[in-house]
C-alpha positions in Angstrom: 16.9 -87.3 -0.8 16.7 -83.6 -0.2 16.0 -83.0 -3.8 13.2 -85.5 -3.8 11.6 -83.8 -0.7 11.9 -80.5 -2.5 10.2 -81.8 -5.6 7.4 -83.3 -3.5 6.8 -80.0 -1.6 6.9 -78.2 -4.9 4.3 -80.5 -6.4 2.1 -80.2 -3.4 2.3 -76.4 -3.5 1.4 -76.3 -7.2 -1.5 -78.7 -6.6 -2.9 -76.5 -3.8 -2.5 -73.4 -5.9 -4.2 -75.1 -8.9 -7.2 -76.1 -6.7 -7.5 -72.6 -5.3 -7.3 -71.1 -8.8 -10.1 -73.5 -10.0 -12.3 -72.4 -7.1 -11.8 -68.7 -7.7 -12.3 -69.2 -11.4 -15.4 -71.2 -10.8 -17.0 -68.7 -8.5 -16.0 -65.8 -10.8 -17.3 -67.5 -13.9 -20.7 -68.3 -12.3 -21.1 -64.6 -11.3 -19.8 -63.4 -14.6 -22.2 -65.6 -16.6 -25.3 -64.8 -14.5 -24.7 -61.0 -14.5 -23.7 -61.1 -18.2 -27.0 -62.8 -18.9 -28.9 -60.0 -17.2 -27.0 -57.4 -19.2 -27.7 -59.2 -22.4 -31.5 -59.5 -21.6 -31.8 -55.8 -20.8 -29.7 -54.7 -23.7 -31.4 -56.8 -26.3 -35.1 -56.4 -25.3 -36.6 -53.0 -26.3 -39.4 -53.3 -23.8 -36.8 -53.3 -21.0 -34.9 -50.3 -22.3 -36.3 -48.0 -19.7 -34.4 -45.3 -17.7 -34.9 -47.2 -14.4 -33.7 -50.5 -15.9 -30.5 -48.7 -16.8 -29.8 -48.6 -13.1 -30.5 -52.3 -12.8 -28.1 -52.8 -15.8 -25.4 -50.7 -14.0 -25.9 -52.9 -10.9 -25.4 -56.0 -13.0 -22.3 -54.5 -14.6 -20.8 -53.7 -11.2 -21.4 -57.3 -10.1 -19.9 -58.5 -13.4 -16.8 -56.6 -12.7 -16.7 -58.0 -9.1 -16.9 -61.5 -10.6 -13.9 -60.6 -12.9 -12.0 -59.4 -9.8 -12.5 -62.7 -8.1 -10.9 -64.4 -11.1 -8.0 -61.9 -11.0 -7.4 -62.5 -7.3 -6.9 -66.2 -7.8 -4.7 -65.6 -10.8 -2.6 -63.0 -9.0 -2.0 -65.4 -6.1 -1.2 -68.3 -8.4 1.3 -66.1 -10.5 2.9 -64.8 -7.3 3.5 -68.2 -5.8 4.7 -69.6 -9.2 7.1 -66.8 -9.7 8.4 -67.1 -6.1 9.1 -70.8 -6.5 11.1 -70.0 -9.7 12.9 -67.1 -8.1 11.5 -64.6 -10.5 10.4 -61.0 -10.0 6.8 -60.2 -9.1 6.2 -57.5 -11.7 3.5 -59.3 -13.6 1.8 -60.6 -10.4 1.8 -57.0 -8.9 0.2 -55.6 -12.1 -2.6 -58.3 -11.9 -3.0 -57.5 -8.2 -3.4 -53.8 -8.8 -6.0 -54.5 -11.6 -7.8 -56.9 -9.3 -8.0 -54.5 -6.4 -9.2 -51.6 -8.6 -12.0 -53.8 -10.1 -12.9 -55.1 -6.6 -13.1 -51.7 -4.8 -14.7 -49.8 -7.7 -17.4 -52.5 -8.2 -18.3 -52.6 -4.5 -18.6 -48.8 -4.3 -20.5 -48.7 -7.6 -23.0 -51.2 -6.1 -23.5 -49.1 -3.0 -24.1 -45.9 -5.0 -26.4 -47.6 -7.5 -28.5 -49.1 -4.7 -28.8 -45.7 -3.1 -30.1 -44.2 -6.4 -32.5 -47.1 -6.8 -33.9 -46.5 -3.3 -34.6 -42.8 -4.2 -36.4 -43.9 -7.3 -38.5 -46.4 -5.4 -39.3 -43.8 -2.8 -40.6 -41.5 -5.5 -42.6 -44.3 -7.0 -44.3 -45.1 -3.7 -45.0 -41.5 -2.7 -45.9 -40.5 -6.3 -43.7 -37.4 -5.8 -41.2 -36.9 -8.6 -38.3 -34.5 -7.8 -37.3 -34.9 -11.4 -38.6 -37.1 -14.1 -36.0 -39.8 -14.8 -35.0 -39.8 -18.5 -32.3 -41.7 -20.4 -30.0 -38.7 -20.3 -30.4 -38.2 -16.6 -29.8 -41.9 -15.9 -26.6 -41.9 -18.1 -25.3 -38.8 -16.2 -26.0 -40.5 -12.9 -24.2 -43.7 -14.0 -21.3 -41.6 -15.3 -21.0 -39.8 -11.9 -21.2 -43.1 -10.1 -18.2 -44.6 -12.0 -16.2 -41.4 -11.7 -16.6 -41.4 -7.9 -15.8 -45.1 -7.6 -12.7 -44.8 -9.8 -11.4 -41.9 -7.8 -12.0 -43.6 -4.5 -10.1 -46.7 -5.7 -7.0 -44.9 -7.0 -5.0 -44.6 -3.8 -5.5 -48.2 -2.5 -4.8 -49.5 -6.0 -1.5 -47.6 -6.2 -0.3 -49.3 -3.0 -1.6 -52.7 -3.9 1.1 -55.4 -4.2 1.9 -59.0 -3.6 2.9 -59.6 0.1 5.5 -62.4 0.1 5.0 -62.8 3.9 1.3 -63.7 3.5 1.5 -66.7 1.2 2.1 -64.4 -1.7 -1.4 -62.9 -1.5 -2.6 -59.7 -3.1 -3.3 -57.0 -0.6 -3.0 -53.3 0.1 0.5 -52.4 1.4 1.1 -49.7 4.0 0.3 -46.1 2.8 3.1 -44.0 4.3 1.4 -40.6 4.0 -1.2 -39.7 6.6 -2.9 -37.2 4.2 -3.4 -40.0 1.7 -4.8 -42.3 4.4 -7.3 -39.6 5.5 -8.2 -38.8 1.9 -8.8 -42.5 1.2 -11.1 -42.8 4.2 -13.1 -39.7 3.2 -13.5 -41.0 -0.4 -14.7 -44.4 0.8 -17.1 -42.8 3.2 -18.6 -40.6 0.5 -18.8 -43.3 -2.1 -19.9 -46.3 0.0 -20.7 -45.8 3.7 -22.8 -42.6 3.4 -24.9 -44.0 0.4 -25.7 -47.2 2.3 -26.8 -45.3 5.4 -28.9 -43.0 3.3 -30.4 -46.0 1.5 -31.4 -47.6 4.8 -33.1 -44.3 5.9 -34.9 -44.1 2.5 -36.1 -47.7 2.7 -37.2 -47.1 6.3 -39.4 -44.3 5.0 -40.7 -46.6 2.2 -41.7 -49.3 4.7 -43.4 -46.7 6.8 -45.3 -45.3 3.7 -46.3 -48.8 2.7 -47.9 -49.7 6.0 -49.3 -46.2 6.6 -50.9 -45.6 3.1 -51.1 -48.9 1.2 -53.6 -50.8 3.3 -56.6 -52.8 2.2 -59.7 -50.9 3.0 -63.0 -52.7 3.8 -64.7 -50.9 1.0 -62.4 -52.2 -1.7 -63.3 -55.1 -3.9 -61.5 -58.4 -3.4 -59.5 -57.9 -6.7 -58.4 -54.4 -5.7 -57.5 -55.6 -2.2 -55.4 -58.4 -3.7 -53.6 -56.0 -6.0 -52.6 -53.8 -3.1 -51.4 -56.8 -1.1 -49.3 -57.9 -4.0 -47.9 -54.5 -4.5 -46.9 -54.3 -0.8 -45.3 -57.8 -0.9 -43.3 -57.1 -4.1 -41.9 -53.8 -3.0 -40.9 -55.2 0.4 -39.1 -58.0 -1.5 -37.2 -55.3 -3.5 -36.3 -53.6 -0.3 -35.0 -56.8 1.3 -32.9 -57.7 -1.7 -31.4 -54.2 -1.9 -30.5 -54.3 1.8 -29.0 -57.7 1.5 -26.9 -56.6 -1.5 -25.5 -53.6 0.2 -25.0 -55.6 3.4 -22.7 -57.9 1.5 -20.6 -55.0 0.0 -20.2 -52.6 2.9 -18.4 -55.0 5.3 -15.7 -55.6 2.7 -15.2 -51.9 2.2 -15.1 -51.2 5.9 -12.6 -54.0 6.4 -10.3 -52.5 3.8 -10.6 -49.1 5.6 -9.6 -50.7 8.9 -6.7 -52.5 7.2 -5.4 -49.2 5.7 -5.6 -47.4 9.1 -4.1 -50.4 11.0 -1.2 -50.7 8.6 -0.4 -47.0 8.8 -0.2 -47.2 12.7 1.4 -50.6 12.6 -1.4 -52.1 14.6 
């Protein structure tokens, strides 16, 4: 009888894990497909191979990696629970967990930094003041710097990522025992995510101010010219709204991870 109850519980556990895995895989594949489509369109159409569009491409790549991280998270939890039920070591699950966390954190910080660079470019487009003309070489260097910063900021949390057997075998960041590493991790996250988002908000505030101060329909303009200016204002505000929405969905996750790291160090 006890054996039957054990098998029933085991089957229910596997069914629940299977459904969770399907959900994570479904969400990840949808994001992976949509962002992959954007990458293919920009990469295959010559008319879209412009320096600014490389930033859009980089944003899609970071979102694509985030979608991959969602798939890895479900896989890591499924592997961990399966290995635990069979009394096996968590080596493989821990490795998947580390890869998942690295992809997750690096993609979010890359999104924040890319959106910040896009906001600067949009500001220059509105004010018609170019600090430096954006060329392909400049864009590639910027993208390279973005991914170097994001990779560095994700190294410390990734090293301490592991499967926590007390939390339903979920992938998480375990306690970082060294205070210096905790402080360094906070500084890196602040530089690569918090500061860029705050600066982006300031930049977009200036853009909105410039739009309403300078891009106004004058009575002397023709109807066609007035309509063009109205359309320009609406389209740019839409870009601003989408960028703020994108960064707003990334920053809370990063701040939450920062709070978790600090809380675990002080055993809060």
